[in-house]
Biopython code that builds the backbone (N, CA, C, O; Angstrom):
import numpy as np
from Bio.PDB.StructureBuilder import StructureBuilder

atoms = [
    (1, "MET", "N", (156.327, 261.383, 177.119)),
    (1, "MET", "CA", (155.075, 261.842, 177.674)),
    (1, "MET", "C", (153.920, 260.913, 177.299)),
    (1, "MET", "O", (152.930, 260.853, 178.028)),
    (2, "LYS", "N", (154.018, 260.200, 176.200)),
    (2, "LYS", "CA", (152.909, 259.341, 175.794)),
    (2, "LYS", "C", (152.555, 258.350, 176.887)),
    (2, "LYS", "O", (151.378, 258.149, 177.185)),
    (3, "GLN", "N", (153.550, 257.737, 177.480)),
    (3, "GLN", "CA", (153.317, 256.766, 178.538)),
    (3, "GLN", "C", (152.567, 257.403, 179.707)),
    (3, "GLN", "O", (151.657, 256.796, 180.271)),
    (4, "GLU", "N", (152.946, 258.611, 180.064)),
    (4, "GLU", "CA", (152.322, 259.287, 181.199)),
    (4, "GLU", "C", (150.896, 259.709, 180.900)),
    (4, "GLU", "O", (150.068, 259.740, 181.811)),
    (5, "THR", "N", (150.583, 260.033, 179.665)),
    (5, "THR", "CA", (149.211, 260.407, 179.342)),
    (5, "THR", "C", (148.296, 259.189, 179.333)),
    (5, "THR", "O", (147.082, 259.332, 179.474)),
    (6, "GLN", "N", (148.850, 258.009, 179.171)),
    (6, "GLN", "CA", (148.058, 256.785, 179.245)),
    (6, "GLN", "C", (147.756, 256.405, 180.695)),
    (6, "GLN", "O", (146.783, 255.703, 180.972)),
    (7, "ARG", "N", (148.591, 256.872, 181.605)),
    (7, "ARG", "CA", (148.351, 256.673, 183.044)),
    (7, "ARG", "C", (147.497, 257.829, 183.529)),
    (7, "ARG", "O", (148.011, 258.923, 183.765)),
    (8, "ILE", "N", (146.240, 257.610, 183.677)),
    (8, "ILE", "CA", (145.302, 258.681, 183.993)),
    (8, "ILE", "C", (145.623, 259.333, 185.335)),
    (8, "ILE", "O", (145.397, 260.531, 185.509)),
    (9, "ASP", "N", (146.146, 258.561, 186.281)),
    (9, "ASP", "CA", (146.455, 259.116, 187.599)),
    (9, "ASP", "C", (147.852, 259.742, 187.687)),
    (9, "ASP", "O", (148.247, 260.211, 188.755)),
    (10, "SER", "N", (148.586, 259.757, 186.603)),
    (10, "SER", "CA", (149.915, 260.357, 186.583)),
    (10, "SER", "C", (149.791, 261.873, 186.739)),
    (10, "SER", "O", (149.091, 262.528, 185.967)),
    (11, "TRP", "N", (150.472, 262.420, 187.741)),
    (11, "TRP", "CA", (150.371, 263.833, 188.071)),
    (11, "TRP", "C", (151.323, 264.643, 187.201)),
    (11, "TRP", "O", (152.469, 264.241, 186.996)),
    (12, "LEU", "N", (150.858, 265.783, 186.685)),
    (12, "LEU", "CA", (151.666, 266.631, 185.812)),
    (12, "LEU", "C", (151.642, 268.065, 186.324)),
    (12, "LEU", "O", (150.574, 268.621, 186.584)),
    (13, "LEU", "N", (152.821, 268.660, 186.467)),
    (13, "LEU", "CA", (152.946, 270.062, 186.846)),
    (13, "LEU", "C", (153.775, 270.768, 185.787)),
    (13, "LEU", "O", (154.911, 270.378, 185.518)),
    (14, "GLU", "N", (153.210, 271.804, 185.189)),
    (14, "GLU", "CA", (153.920, 272.633, 184.215)),
    (14, "GLU", "C", (154.267, 273.936, 184.935)),
    (14, "GLU", "O", (153.378, 274.748, 185.192)),
    (15, "PRO", "N", (155.562, 274.154, 185.271)),
    (15, "PRO", "CA", (155.937, 275.313, 186.084)),
    (15, "PRO", "C", (155.968, 276.644, 185.331)),
    (15, "PRO", "O", (156.116, 277.694, 185.956)),
    (16, "ALA", "N", (155.837, 276.623, 184.036)),
    (16, "ALA", "CA", (155.779, 277.869, 183.251)),
    (16, "ALA", "C", (154.727, 277.668, 182.154)),
    (16, "ALA", "O", (155.046, 277.599, 180.967)),
    (17, "CYS", "N", (153.463, 277.576, 182.586)),
    (17, "CYS", "CA", (152.413, 277.099, 181.685)),
    (17, "CYS", "C", (151.924, 278.118, 180.662)),
    (17, "CYS", "O", (151.288, 277.736, 179.679)),
    (18, "GLY", "N", (152.203, 279.396, 180.864)),
    (18, "GLY", "CA", (151.705, 280.389, 179.910)),
    (18, "GLY", "C", (150.201, 280.295, 179.781)),
    (18, "GLY", "O", (149.498, 280.292, 180.792)),
    (19, "ASN", "N", (149.688, 280.216, 178.560)),
    (19, "ASN", "CA", (148.236, 280.139, 178.373)),
    (19, "ASN", "C", (147.711, 278.706, 178.462)),
    (19, "ASN", "O", (146.514, 278.486, 178.281)),
    (20, "GLY", "N", (148.570, 277.734, 178.735)),
    (20, "GLY", "CA", (148.133, 276.371, 178.998)),
    (20, "GLY", "C", (148.033, 275.452, 177.796)),
    (20, "GLY", "O", (147.397, 274.402, 177.888)),
    (21, "SER", "N", (148.630, 275.804, 176.685)),
    (21, "SER", "CA", (148.542, 274.976, 175.476)),
    (21, "SER", "C", (149.044, 273.550, 175.712)),
    (21, "SER", "O", (148.401, 272.586, 175.296)),
    (22, "PHE", "N", (150.180, 273.420, 176.372)),
    (22, "PHE", "CA", (150.744, 272.096, 176.666)),
    (22, "PHE", "C", (149.813, 271.311, 177.588)),
    (22, "PHE", "O", (149.568, 270.125, 177.369)),
    (23, "LEU", "N", (149.300, 271.976, 178.615)),
    (23, "LEU", "CA", (148.409, 271.316, 179.562)),
    (23, "LEU", "C", (147.115, 270.871, 178.896)),
    (23, "LEU", "O", (146.603, 269.790, 179.186)),
    (24, "ALA", "N", (146.589, 271.697, 178.010)),
    (24, "ALA", "CA", (145.361, 271.348, 177.299)),
    (24, "ALA", "C", (145.561, 270.096, 176.446)),
    (24, "ALA", "O", (144.680, 269.239, 176.381)),
    (25, "GLU", "N", (146.705, 269.993, 175.801)),
    (25, "GLU", "CA", (146.991, 268.809, 174.986)),
    (25, "GLU", "C", (147.150, 267.573, 175.858)),
    (25, "GLU", "O", (146.678, 266.496, 175.492)),
    (26, "MET", "N", (147.804, 267.709, 177.001)),
    (26, "MET", "CA", (147.950, 266.570, 177.909)),
    (26, "MET", "C", (146.582, 266.120, 178.425)),
    (26, "MET", "O", (146.326, 264.922, 178.538)),
    (27, "LEU", "N", (145.706, 267.072, 178.735)),
    (27, "LEU", "CA", (144.366, 266.724, 179.189)),
    (27, "LEU", "C", (143.590, 266.023, 178.081)),
    (27, "LEU", "O", (142.896, 265.040, 178.338)),
    (28, "ARG", "N", (143.698, 266.513, 176.865)),
    (28, "ARG", "CA", (143.012, 265.882, 175.735)),
    (28, "ARG", "C", (143.439, 264.416, 175.612)),
    (28, "ARG", "O", (142.602, 263.538, 175.404)),
    (29, "ARG", "N", (144.729, 264.162, 175.740)),
    (29, "ARG", "CA", (145.238, 262.793, 175.628)),
    (29, "ARG", "C", (144.776, 261.908, 176.782)),
    (29, "ARG", "O", (144.434, 260.743, 176.578)),
    (30, "LYS", "N", (144.765, 262.465, 177.997)),
    (30, "LYS", "CA", (144.301, 261.687, 179.141)),
    (30, "LYS", "C", (142.816, 261.354, 179.000)),
    (30, "LYS", "O", (142.403, 260.232, 179.291)),
    (31, "LEU", "N", (142.021, 262.315, 178.559)),
    (31, "LEU", "CA", (140.588, 262.063, 178.396)),
    (31, "LEU", "C", (140.326, 261.052, 177.281)),
    (31, "LEU", "O", (139.368, 260.281, 177.348)),
    (32, "LYS", "N", (141.169, 261.059, 176.272)),
    (32, "LYS", "CA", (141.061, 260.048, 175.215)),
    (32, "LYS", "C", (141.289, 258.649, 175.807)),
    (32, "LYS", "O", (140.597, 257.698, 175.442)),
    (33, "ALA", "N", (142.253, 258.531, 176.715)),
    (33, "ALA", "CA", (142.516, 257.254, 177.387)),
    (33, "ALA", "C", (141.341, 256.861, 178.280)),
    (33, "ALA", "O", (140.993, 255.683, 178.364)),
    (34, "VAL", "N", (140.731, 257.840, 178.948)),
    (34, "VAL", "CA", (139.560, 257.558, 179.781)),
    (34, "VAL", "C", (138.438, 256.988, 178.923)),
    (34, "VAL", "O", (137.816, 255.990, 179.288)),
    (35, "ILE", "N", (138.185, 257.616, 177.797)),
    (35, "ILE", "CA", (137.137, 257.138, 176.897)),
    (35, "ILE", "C", (137.434, 255.718, 176.432)),
    (35, "ILE", "O", (136.549, 254.863, 176.417)),
    (36, "LYS", "N", (138.673, 255.476, 176.057)),
    (36, "LYS", "CA", (139.059, 254.160, 175.554)),
    (36, "LYS", "C", (138.854, 253.061, 176.594)),
    (36, "LYS", "O", (138.350, 251.986, 176.270)),
    (37, "HIS", "N", (139.240, 253.327, 177.834)),
    (37, "HIS", "CA", (139.240, 252.277, 178.846)),
    (37, "HIS", "C", (137.950, 252.178, 179.667)),
    (37, "HIS", "O", (137.636, 251.108, 180.188)),
    (38, "TYR", "N", (137.205, 253.273, 179.789)),
    (38, "TYR", "CA", (136.084, 253.282, 180.729)),
    (38, "TYR", "C", (134.749, 253.703, 180.117)),
    (38, "TYR", "O", (133.826, 254.038, 180.860)),
    (39, "ARG", "N", (134.616, 253.697, 178.823)),
    (39, "ARG", "CA", (133.374, 254.165, 178.187)),
    (39, "ARG", "C", (132.169, 253.277, 178.501)),
    (39, "ARG", "O", (131.032, 253.724, 178.349)),
    (40, "ARG", "N", (132.383, 252.060, 178.924)),
    (40, "ARG", "CA", (131.266, 251.148, 179.195)),
    (40, "ARG", "C", (130.689, 251.287, 180.601)),
    (40, "ARG", "O", (129.617, 250.753, 180.887)),
    (41, "SER", "N", (131.380, 251.989, 181.462)),
    (41, "SER", "CA", (130.914, 252.166, 182.843)),
    (41, "SER", "C", (130.797, 253.655, 183.157)),
    (41, "SER", "O", (131.802, 254.363, 183.232)),
    (42, "GLN", "N", (129.571, 254.121, 183.337)),
    (42, "GLN", "CA", (129.341, 255.548, 183.624)),
    (42, "GLN", "C", (130.095, 255.985, 184.870)),
    (42, "GLN", "O", (130.745, 257.031, 184.873)),
    (43, "LEU", "N", (130.010, 255.184, 185.931)),
    (43, "LEU", "CA", (130.665, 255.532, 187.187)),
    (43, "LEU", "C", (132.173, 255.621, 187.026)),
    (43, "LEU", "O", (132.776, 256.609, 187.445)),
    (44, "LYS", "N", (132.792, 254.615, 186.430)),
    (44, "LYS", "CA", (134.247, 254.638, 186.232)),
    (44, "LYS", "C", (134.653, 255.747, 185.274)),
    (44, "LYS", "O", (135.670, 256.408, 185.485)),
    (45, "PHE", "N", (133.869, 255.956, 184.226)),
    (45, "PHE", "CA", (134.168, 257.029, 183.267)),
    (45, "PHE", "C", (134.214, 258.371, 183.983)),
    (45, "PHE", "O", (135.171, 259.128, 183.816)),
    (46, "GLU", "N", (133.199, 258.674, 184.773)),
    (46, "GLU", "CA", (133.158, 259.947, 185.488)),
    (46, "GLU", "C", (134.293, 260.066, 186.497)),
    (46, "GLU", "O", (134.929, 261.114, 186.602)),
    (47, "ARG", "N", (134.542, 259.000, 187.230)),
    (47, "ARG", "CA", (135.605, 259.011, 188.244)),
    (47, "ARG", "C", (136.968, 259.295, 187.609)),
    (47, "ARG", "O", (137.722, 260.140, 188.091)),
    (48, "TYR", "N", (137.275, 258.582, 186.525)),
    (48, "TYR", "CA", (138.589, 258.748, 185.905)),
    (48, "TYR", "C", (138.702, 260.036, 185.088)),
    (48, "TYR", "O", (139.800, 260.573, 184.938)),
    (49, "ALA", "N", (137.602, 260.531, 184.568)),
    (49, "ALA", "CA", (137.636, 261.825, 183.875)),
    (49, "ALA", "C", (137.966, 262.935, 184.863)),
    (49, "ALA", "O", (138.763, 263.823, 184.561)),
    (50, "ILE", "N", (137.353, 262.886, 186.043)),
    (50, "ILE", "CA", (137.652, 263.872, 187.081)),
    (50, "ILE", "C", (139.097, 263.733, 187.539)),
    (50, "ILE", "O", (139.785, 264.737, 187.720)),
    (51, "LEU", "N", (139.560, 262.520, 187.726)),
    (51, "LEU", "CA", (140.949, 262.282, 188.119)),
    (51, "LEU", "C", (141.912, 262.842, 187.070)),
    (51, "LEU", "O", (142.940, 263.421, 187.421)),
    (52, "ALA", "N", (141.590, 262.675, 185.800)),
    (52, "ALA", "CA", (142.443, 263.204, 184.728)),
    (52, "ALA", "C", (142.552, 264.723, 184.823)),
    (52, "ALA", "O", (143.641, 265.278, 184.680)),
    (53, "VAL", "N", (141.440, 265.390, 185.062)),
    (53, "VAL", "CA", (141.448, 266.850, 185.174)),
    (53, "VAL", "C", (142.238, 267.292, 186.401)),
    (53, "VAL", "O", (143.034, 268.228, 186.324)),
    (54, "LEU", "N", (142.022, 266.626, 187.527)),
    (54, "LEU", "CA", (142.691, 267.012, 188.772)),
    (54, "LEU", "C", (144.188, 266.718, 188.772)),
    (54, "LEU", "O", (144.926, 267.284, 189.579)),
    (55, "SER", "N", (144.643, 265.849, 187.887)),
    (55, "SER", "CA", (146.055, 265.462, 187.879)),
    (55, "SER", "C", (146.927, 266.403, 187.043)),
    (55, "SER", "O", (148.137, 266.198, 186.942)),
    (56, "ILE", "N", (146.326, 267.420, 186.450)),
    (56, "ILE", "CA", (147.075, 268.352, 185.599)),
    (56, "ILE", "C", (147.064, 269.731, 186.239)),
    (56, "ILE", "O", (146.001, 270.298, 186.495)),
    (57, "ASN", "N", (148.259, 270.270, 186.497)),
    (57, "ASN", "CA", (148.394, 271.552, 187.182)),
    (57, "ASN", "C", (149.425, 272.416, 186.483)),
    (57, "ASN", "O", (150.388, 271.910, 185.908)),
    (58, "GLY", "N", (149.216, 273.721, 186.538)),
    (58, "GLY", "CA", (150.176, 274.633, 185.948)),
    (58, "GLY", "C", (150.215, 275.949, 186.684)),
    (58, "GLY", "O", (149.221, 276.390, 187.261)),
    (59, "ILE", "N", (151.385, 276.571, 186.656)),
    (59, "ILE", "CA", (151.565, 277.893, 187.240)),
    (59, "ILE", "C", (152.434, 278.718, 186.302)),
    (59, "ILE", "O", (153.189, 278.180, 185.492)),
    (60, "ASP", "N", (152.313, 280.016, 186.427)),
    (60, "ASP", "CA", (153.201, 280.921, 185.705)),
    (60, "ASP", "C", (153.253, 282.216, 186.489)),
    (60, "ASP", "O", (152.210, 282.766, 186.842)),
    (61, "ILE", "N", (154.443, 282.711, 186.767)),
    (61, "ILE", "CA", (154.570, 283.922, 187.567)),
    (61, "ILE", "C", (154.609, 285.189, 186.723)),
    (61, "ILE", "O", (154.520, 286.292, 187.261)),
    (62, "GLN", "N", (154.740, 285.044, 185.417)),
    (62, "GLN", "CA", (154.807, 286.197, 184.520)),
    (62, "GLN", "C", (153.406, 286.519, 184.001)),
    (62, "GLN", "O", (152.843, 285.758, 183.215)),
    (63, "LYS", "N", (152.848, 287.642, 184.437)),
    (63, "LYS", "CA", (151.492, 288.010, 184.047)),
    (63, "LYS", "C", (151.342, 288.096, 182.527)),
    (63, "LYS", "O", (150.315, 287.687, 181.986)),
    (64, "ASP", "N", (152.334, 288.611, 181.849)),
    (64, "ASP", "CA", (152.281, 288.735, 180.384)),
    (64, "ASP", "C", (152.161, 287.383, 179.691)),
    (64, "ASP", "O", (151.594, 287.296, 178.602)),
    (65, "ASN", "N", (152.684, 286.333, 180.306)),
    (65, "ASN", "CA", (152.642, 285.010, 179.698)),
    (65, "ASN", "C", (151.254, 284.375, 179.762)),
    (65, "ASN", "O", (150.934, 283.510, 178.947)),
    (66, "ILE", "N", (150.435, 284.790, 180.714)),
    (66, "ILE", "CA", (149.125, 284.153, 180.851)),
    (66, "ILE", "C", (147.996, 284.970, 180.236)),
    (66, "ILE", "O", (146.896, 284.451, 180.047)),
    (67, "GLU", "N", (148.242, 286.217, 179.927)),
    (67, "GLU", "CA", (147.213, 287.038, 179.294)),
    (67, "GLU", "C", (147.124, 286.734, 177.814)),
    (67, "GLU", "O", (148.136, 286.564, 177.134)),
    (68, "HIS", "N", (145.924, 286.669, 177.341)),
    (68, "HIS", "CA", (145.718, 286.486, 175.901)),
    (68, "HIS", "C", (144.479, 287.254, 175.496)),
    (68, "HIS", "O", (143.555, 287.437, 176.289)),
    (69, "GLY", "N", (144.469, 287.693, 174.276)),
    (69, "GLY", "CA", (143.403, 288.565, 173.782)),
    (69, "GLY", "C", (142.253, 287.885, 173.330)),
    (69, "GLY", "O", (141.293, 288.519, 172.893)),
]
sb = StructureBuilder()
sb.init_structure("model")
sb.init_model(0)
sb.init_chain("A")
sb.init_seg("    ")
for serial, (resi, resn, name, xyz) in enumerate(atoms, 1):
    if name == "N":
        sb.init_residue(resn, " ", resi, " ")
    sb.init_atom(name, np.array(xyz, "f"), 0.0, 1.0, " ", f" {name:<3s}", serial, name[0])
structure = sb.get_structure()
């Protein structure tokens, strides 16, 4: 997964995401890569940060798995 988190445009689907812990960690790693590579350009930073967020998706069909207190 490390290689894929370095590729900001790499698409990720978690088919049983629960509360999203795995997805949150993948997003954290992708955003870290965005900061590393694009911090000097506001436009590129914003573009790739949005791309990182949009490239991570999750679903879960079990209601109990996504509810948290």
